[in-house]
N, C-alpha and C positions, 0 to 999 in steps of 0.2 A: 048285316042289314040294319036299318034304322031301328026296328023294334028291338032287336038284340042289344044294340047300343043303349037305347033308352032303358031297357031292363037292367043292364049293367050299372047304369047311373043310379037307378032306384035301389038296387041291391047294395051298392057301395054306401049310399046314405043310410039305408036301413040298418045295415050291419054295424055302423058306427054311431048310431043314434043321433045323427045330425038333425038339426031342427027342420021341421016341415017348411018353415018360412024360407030358409036358405035353399032347400030343395026346389021350391016353387020358383025362386029367382033364377036358379041354375037352369031349370027346365025352360023358363021364358027365354033366356039367352040362347039355349040350344035350338029352340023352335024358331025364334025370330032371325037368328043369324045363320040358320041352316048349317050348323057346325058339322053335320055329317056329309056335306057336299063340298069338300075342298077341291079347288082347281088343281090341275096337274102343274107341278112346279118343276123348273129345270133340274133341280137336284134329284128329283124322283125319276128322271129319264136316264137310266144308266148308259144307254148308247151315246148320248150326247157327250159324255166324258171321253169317249173313244174317238171322237172326230179330230181331224188335224187342227192344230192351233189356229191356223188362218181362218177356218170356218167358225170356230168358237169365238174368235175375236169379232168377226163380222156379225155373228149372231148377237153378241153382247152389245155391239155398236147399234144394231137395229133395235134392240130391246130398250136400251138406256139413253142413247144420245139425245133424243127428243126431250126426255125428262131433264137431263143434265143441262141442256141449252135453255130450258125455261127458267132456270134459277136466275134471279135478278142481279147477282153480283158479278157476272161476266162482263168485261169491257167489250165495246163494239168491235166486231171483226174477229173475235177469238176463235170462232169456228173455222174460219179459213186459215188463220195463222197458226193455230195450235191443233190442227186435226189429228196428228199422230199422238200428241199428249192426251187429247180427249178420248181417243180410241183406247189407249192404255188404261185410262181411268175407268172407262166402261168395262173393260175386260178384267182388270185386276182388283178394282176397288168397289164394284157395285154387284149386288146380287138381289134376287127376288126375296121379298119377305111379305107375308100376308098378315095383315093386322085387321082384326074385326072391330066393329063399332064399340063393343063393350070391353075389349082387351086393354089391359094396362100397358102402356108403352114406356112411360117414365114414372118411377115411383120416388117419392121424396125420401131422401137419405140413402139412395142407392147409386152406384156408379153406372154411368151410361156406357153400354157396350157397342152401340151402333148409332149412326145418324140416320134419321128417317126423313 
């Protein structure tokens, strides 16, 4: 429950004598970003991994093709000419990732692991 999770955060900070200022900032992020209310992600649905590949490809195409086609670097007509390629990109190279407003995506001096 939310109360239990908040109590765990408080205990964690108290046991380590972490500053009250940092605790307040963390609580603000938890409260405003509703960190205890994560959406269901594809990787969390075990049965989806058991689907035949043709259905998983179609699922990924429906999830990601619109996003992929909105990228401005595609030449005109790529959707009709390169449909199979784009389906494979959707299926093999794209996955869901949830990033919150206060979450660090890129940190100076670190290597990038993903493209967002």
